C-alpha positions in Angstrom: 1.6 -48.8 9.8 -0.6 -46.8 11.7 -4.2 -48.4 11.9 -5.1 -45.4 9.5 -3.1 -46.1 7.5 -3.9 -50.3 7.4 -8.1 -48.9 7.3 -6.9 -46.5 3.4 -5.4 -50.1 2.4 -7.8 -52.0 3.3 -10.6 -50.5 1.3 -8.3 -50.0 -2.2 -7.9 -53.6 -1.4 -10.9 -54.6 -1.3 -11.8 -52.4 -4.3 -9.1 -53.9 -6.4 -9.9 -57.2 -5.2 -13.8 -57.2 -6.3 -13.5 -55.7 -9.4 -10.7 -58.4 -10.5 -12.6 -61.4 -8.8 -16.1 -60.1 -10.9 -14.3 -59.4 -13.9 -11.8 -62.3 -14.1 -14.9 -64.5 -13.4 -17.1 -63.3 -16.2 -14.5 -63.9 -18.2 -14.2 -67.2 -17.5 -18.2 -67.8 -17.6 -17.8 -65.9 -21.2 -15.4 -66.8 -22.8 -14.4 -70.1 -21.3 -17.0 -72.0 -19.8 -15.6 -71.9 -16.4 -17.5 -71.4 -13.6 -17.8 -67.9 -11.9 -15.4 -69.8 -8.7 -12.5 -70.6 -10.9 -12.3 -67.5 -12.3 -12.3 -65.7 -8.7 -9.8 -68.4 -7.7 -7.5 -67.3 -11.5 -7.4 -63.7 -10.5 -6.3 -64.1 -7.0 -3.1 -66.5 -8.4 -3.5 -62.4 -11.1 -3.0 -60.5 -7.9 -0.2 -62.0 -6.3 3.3 -62.4 -7.0 3.3 -64.6 -10.3 1.7 -62.2 -12.3 0.9 -58.6 -10.9 4.5 -58.8 -8.4 6.0 -59.3 -11.7 4.9 -57.3 -13.9 4.3 -54.2 -11.2 6.0 -55.0 -8.0 6.0 -51.8 -6.5 2.4 -51.6 -7.4 2.1 -55.2 -5.7 3.2 -54.5 -2.5 1.6 -50.9 -2.3 -2.0 -52.7 -2.7 -0.9 -55.5 -0.4 1.7 -53.9 2.5 2.8 -57.5 4.8 0.9 -55.4 7.7 -2.2 -55.9 6.0 -2.2 -59.7 5.3 -3.2 -60.4 8.9 -6.8 -58.9 8.2 -6.7 -60.0 4.7 -6.1 -63.5 5.9 -8.7 -63.6 8.9 -11.7 -61.7 6.8 -10.9 -65.2 3.8 -11.6 -67.5 6.8 -15.4 -66.0 7.6 -15.2 -65.7 3.9 -15.0 -69.4 3.2 -16.3 -70.3 6.6 -19.5 -68.5 6.3 -20.1 -69.9 2.7 -19.6 -73.3 3.6 -22.7 -73.2 6.2 -24.7 -71.8 3.6 -23.8 -74.9 1.7 -24.9 -77.1 4.8 -28.4 -75.1 4.4 -29.1 -76.6 1.0 -27.6 -80.0 1.9 -30.5 -82.7 1.7 -29.9 -85.3 4.5 -32.6 -87.4 2.8 -30.0 -87.5 -0.2 -27.3 -87.9 2.2 -28.9 -91.3 3.8 -30.1 -93.0 0.3 -26.6 -92.5 -1.0 -24.8 -93.1 2.3 -22.9 -96.3 1.2 -21.6 -94.4 -1.8 -20.3 -91.5 -0.2 -18.7 -93.6 2.2 -17.3 -95.8 -0.4 -16.2 -92.4 -2.7 -14.1 -91.1 0.0 -12.7 -93.8 1.5 -11.6 -94.4 -2.2 -10.5 -90.9 -2.8 -8.4 -91.4 0.2 -7.0 -94.2 -0.2 -5.5 -94.8 -3.8 -3.4 -91.5 -3.4 -1.8 -92.6 -0.8 -1.1 -95.9 -1.9 0.0 -93.6 -5.0 2.5 -91.1 -2.7 4.0 -94.7 -0.8 5.3 -94.9 -4.5 6.3 -90.9 -5.2 7.0 -89.7 -2.2 10.7 -91.2 -1.9 11.1 -90.5 -5.2 10.9 -86.8 -4.8 12.4 -86.9 -0.9 15.5 -88.3 -2.7 15.5 -84.8 -4.8 15.8 -82.4 -2.2 12.4 -81.7 -2.7 11.3 -82.0 0.9 12.1 -79.5 4.3 14.9 -80.6 6.2 14.7 -84.0 8.4 11.5 -85.1 7.2 11.7 -89.0 6.8 10.0 -91.5 4.5 7.0 -91.6 6.2 6.4 -87.7 7.1 6.5 -87.5 3.2 4.2 -90.5 2.3 2.0 -88.9 4.7 1.4 -85.4 3.6 1.9 -86.3 -0.1 -1.3 -88.9 0.2 -3.0 -86.0 2.1 -2.1 -83.3 -0.3 -3.2 -85.1 -3.2 -6.1 -86.8 -2.2 -7.7 -83.2 -0.8 -11.2 -82.3 -2.8 -11.7 -78.3 -3.4 -14.3 -78.6 -0.9 -15.5 -74.7 -1.2 -15.3 -74.8 -5.4 -17.2 -78.4 -5.6 -19.6 -76.7 -3.7 -20.0 -73.5 -5.8 -19.4 -75.4 -9.1 -22.7 -78.0 -7.8 -24.6 -75.0 -7.0 -23.9 -72.7 -10.1 -25.0 -75.9 -11.7 -27.6 -76.2 -9.9 -27.4 -79.7 -8.7 -27.7 -78.4 -4.5 -30.5 -80.4 -3.6 -30.2 -83.2 -6.2 -28.4 -86.9 -5.4 -25.3 -86.4 -7.2 -24.9 -82.6 -5.4 -25.7 -84.2 -2.0 -22.5 -87.2 -2.4 -20.5 -85.3 -4.3 -20.9 -83.3 -1.1 -20.9 -85.5 1.5 -17.6 -88.0 0.3 -16.1 -84.1 -0.2 -16.7 -83.5 3.4 -15.2 -87.1 4.3 -12.6 -86.8 2.2 -11.1 -82.6 3.1 -11.5 -84.0 7.0 -9.5 -87.1 6.6 -6.7 -85.1 4.8 -6.3 -82.8 7.8 -6.6 -85.4 10.2 -3.7 -86.8 8.5 -1.6 -83.7 8.1 -2.7 -83.2 11.8 -0.8 -86.3 12.2 2.2 -85.3 10.2 2.4 -81.8 12.0 2.6 -83.8 15.6 5.4 -86.3 14.0 7.3 -83.2 12.6 7.0 -81.8 16.1 3.7 -80.5 17.2 3.6 -83.4 19.4 1.0 -86.4 19.8 -1.6 -84.3 21.5 -2.2 -82.2 18.4 -3.1 -85.2 16.5 -4.9 -86.6 19.4 -7.6 -83.5 19.7 -7.9 -82.8 15.7 -9.6 -86.4 15.3 -11.2 -87.2 18.6 -12.5 -83.2 18.8 -13.8 -83.7 15.6 -15.6 -87.0 16.0 -16.7 -85.4 19.0 -18.4 -82.4 17.4 -19.7 -84.0 14.3 -21.6 -87.0 17.0 -22.1 -83.9 19.1 -24.5 -82.1 16.2 -25.7 -85.3 14.2 -27.7 -86.4 17.5 -28.7 -83.3 19.4 -27.6 -80.9 17.3 -31.4 -81.1 15.3 -33.8 -81.4 18.6 -31.4 -78.1 20.1 -31.9 -75.7 16.9 -35.9 -76.7 16.4 -36.7 -73.6 18.5 -34.8 -71.9 16.0 -37.2 -72.9 13.6 -40.0 -73.2 15.3 -39.4 -69.3 15.5 -39.3 -68.7 12.5 -41.8 -70.4 11.1 -44.6 -68.7 13.3 -42.8 -65.0 12.3 -42.3 -66.4 8.6 -39.3 -64.5 8.5 -36.1 -64.0 10.1 -35.7 -61.3 12.2 -31.7 -59.6 13.1 -31.9 -61.5 16.7 -33.3 -64.8 15.2 -29.7 -63.7 12.7 -27.4 -62.6 15.5 -28.1 -66.2 17.0 -27.6 -67.7 13.5 -24.4 -65.6 13.5 -22.8 -66.4 17.0 -23.8 -70.3 16.4 -21.6 -70.2 13.2 -18.9 -68.6 15.1 -19.2 -70.8 17.6 -18.2 -74.1 15.5 -15.4 -72.3 13.3 -14.0 -71.7 15.9 -14.6 -75.2 17.8 -13.0 -76.9 14.4 -9.9 -74.1 14.3 -9.3 -74.5 18.1 -8.7 -78.5 17.7 -6.4 -78.1 14.2 -9.0 -79.0 11.2 -10.5 -75.7 9.7 -13.3 -73.5 10.4 -15.5 -74.4 6.8 -16.3 -78.2 8.5 -17.6 -76.1 11.5 -19.6 -74.3 9.1 -20.6 -76.9 6.8 -21.6 -79.4 10.0 -23.9 -76.7 11.6 -25.6 -75.5 9.0 -26.9 -79.3 7.6 -28.3 -79.5 11.1 -30.3 -76.2 11.4 -34.1 -76.3 10.6 -35.6 -76.2 7.1 -38.0 -74.2 5.9 -37.9 -70.3 6.6 -35.1 -70.1 8.7 -33.2 -71.8 5.7 -34.0 -69.8 3.2 -34.3 -66.6 4.6 -30.7 -66.9 6.0 -29.5 -67.5 2.8 -31.5 -65.1 1.0 -29.9 -62.9 3.4 -26.5 -63.6 4.0 -25.0 -65.2 0.4 -24.7 -61.8 -1.6 -21.9 -60.6 0.8 -20.7 -64.0 1.4 -20.1 -64.5 -2.7 -19.4 -61.2 -3.5 -17.3 -59.9 -0.4 -16.0 -62.0 1.6 -15.2 -64.5 -0.8 -12.8 -62.8 -3.3 -10.8 -62.3 -0.3 -9.8 -66.2 0.4 -9.0 -66.4 -2.9 -6.8 -63.4 -3.3 -5.0 -64.8 0.1 -3.8 -67.7 -1.2 -3.2 -66.1 -4.3 -0.6 -63.5 -2.8 1.8 -67.5 -1.3 1.4 -68.8 -5.0 4.7 -67.7 -6.9 4.6 -70.0 -10.4 7.5 -68.9 -11.1 9.8 -71.1 -9.2 8.5 -74.3 -11.3 11.5 -72.7 -14.0 13.7 -75.9 -15.4 12.9 -79.0 -17.5 13.5 -81.2 -14.8 10.7 -79.8 -12.4 8.4 -79.2 -15.5 8.7 -83.4 -15.7 8.3 -84.1 -11.8 5.5 -82.3 -12.0 3.7 -83.4 -15.0 4.1 -86.9 -13.4 2.8 -86.0 -10.6 -0.2 -84.7 -12.3 -0.8 -87.5 -13.9 -0.8 -89.4 -11.3 -3.0 -88.0 -9.4 -5.5 -87.4 -11.9 -6.0 -91.0 -12.0 -5.3 -91.7 -8.0 -8.3 -89.7 -7.4 -10.3 -89.3 -10.1 -10.2 -93.3 -10.8 -10.7 -94.0 -8.1 -14.2 -92.1 -6.9 -15.4 -93.0 -10.1 -15.0 -97.1 -9.7 -16.4 -96.7 -6.2 -19.4 -95.5 -7.4 -19.7 -97.3 -10.3 -19.1 -100.5 -7.5 -22.3 -98.5 -5.0 -24.7 -98.4 -7.7 -24.9 -95.0 -9.9 -24.4 -95.6 -13.1 -21.8 -94.7 -15.5 -22.3 -90.4 -16.0 -23.5 -89.9 -12.7 -19.7 -91.9 -11.5 -18.0 -89.7 -14.3 -19.1 -86.8 -13.1 -18.5 -87.3 -9.2 -15.2 -88.6 -10.0 -14.6 -85.6 -12.0 -15.7 -83.2 -9.2 -13.6 -85.1 -6.5 -10.5 -84.5 -8.7 -10.8 -80.8 -7.9 -8.1 -79.5 -5.7 -8.6 -76.3 -5.6 -7.9 -73.4 -3.1 -7.8 -76.0 -0.1 -5.0 -78.0 -1.2 -3.2 -74.1 -2.0 -4.3 -74.1 1.8 -2.7 -77.5 2.9 0.9 -76.5 0.6 0.6 -73.5 2.3 0.7 -75.3 6.1 3.4 -77.3 4.4 5.6 -74.9 3.5 5.2 -72.7 6.4 6.7 -75.5 8.8 9.3 -76.6 6.7 7.7 -79.7 5.7 8.1 -79.2 1.5 10.1 -77.0 -0.1 9.2 -74.3 -2.7 9.9 -76.5 -5.6 7.4 -79.3 -4.9 5.6 -76.2 -3.2 4.9 -75.0 -6.7 4.6 -77.9 -8.5 1.6 -78.6 -6.0 0.2 -75.4 -7.1 0.4 -75.9 -10.4 -0.9 -79.3 -9.7 -3.9 -78.0 -8.1 -5.2 -75.4 -10.9 -5.1 -77.7 -13.7 -6.9 -80.2 -11.8 -9.5 -77.1 -10.4 -9.5 -76.0 -14.8 -10.3 -79.5 -15.8 -13.1 -80.1 -13.3 -16.0 -77.9 -14.8 -15.2 -78.5 -18.6 -14.8 -82.6 -17.6 -17.9 -82.7 -16.1 -19.8 -80.5 -18.7 -18.6 -83.5 -21.3 -19.1 -86.6 -19.0 -22.7 -85.6 -17.0 -23.9 -81.8 -18.4 -25.4 -83.0 -21.5 -27.4 -86.1 -18.9 -28.5 -83.4 -16.4 -29.8 -80.9 -18.8 -32.1 -83.9 -20.1 -33.5 -84.6 -17.0 -34.4 -81.1 -16.3 -36.1 -81.0 -20.0 -38.0 -84.4 -18.9 -38.4 -82.8 -16.0 -40.3 -79.6 -17.3 -42.2 -81.9 -19.4 -43.8 -84.4 -16.9 -44.6 -81.1 -14.9 -47.0 -79.7 -17.9 -48.0 -82.5 -18.1 -49.0 -82.9 -15.1 -50.9 -79.4 -15.9 -53.0 -81.0 -18.8 -50.7 -79.4 -21.4 -48.9 -82.4 -22.8 -48.5 -86.1 -23.2 -45.7 -88.3 -21.4 -42.4 -87.5 -22.2 -40.8 -90.6 -23.4 -38.3 -92.2 -21.0 -34.7 -91.9 -22.0 
């Protein structure tokens, strides 16, 4: 395709992507009680070979020609990275510090239990020929452990945001645990790739570079970025020049994480957590969020959906294997995170809420397994099983969270509203519940 033809294809793609994501997201929210983000994930699968490509292959090929997927991929990475930067801007470090013990325990437990499970099921899956040629038991265990332990960090953030829990202890704790969890999973994936032929320096670069970046940002970042906050406070706004500086810093952080082999989303999120609060963070979110959420994030979901083929699970043996993986994954991830939260002092409702959120895999899972498929670590059948596991656990997250925590959150909100009116002298104090 010529550049002019690619341009025409891109604009038609974006019309279809935005329209489909908004429509399916609206339907999921209205009729299924799911967050907009879950509908957008389903929309991405609908536009891929699993549905549109199955029912109208010529139309699907016309809308998404092979040559245009590179452009879509870049937009997808920009979208999810920028969104996580905005999530980081809303991250309350005070909540994380007060729950650091719980965050670390939840994250480590949410990784340890899936890896124990992987020790059991990976050899079985390997014996069925579901991994690529040349993969040994150790590599299979590491990959399955990373795939099962991953949390849908962007998905988790959207659910927390849409429930209005971004600045609550539960929201901050879940985001912190999810960030640690996923960083660990990406590091393990880097080790798998290194043992598979990427070379040992790939793993060293991922682990060492990631630690150096986080330490640098958390120790020197606030001090180095403070002048930007003072600039915004002095002007009472974020000027185009200041916004440009913030975006350049985001691009550099995303580049650093991508370059060392982890993922751009973590660079954006870490930068967002150390940016000065006040006018700067508030105005950046106000200016960037609509475009990131409505235009860029749907590109991420669609690109992932284009690589998903659910029709691969087409016999009873594969269905049973998928059900076994699904059941074991839910118990290992959700159960371990719930138990860790309880053991570190969280009440049962909060612990169940954390377990429900952390059990969602979403598109982060699809990223990992796409890499595994492309590198020949897993075969198409296992890829499809893990796609189904990712979709089902993601669909479960919101209703499970609402079931175990939603009522408590609403009661807290009602109680808080009543007490605010008490402070204004309108009502008697609300009773403790």
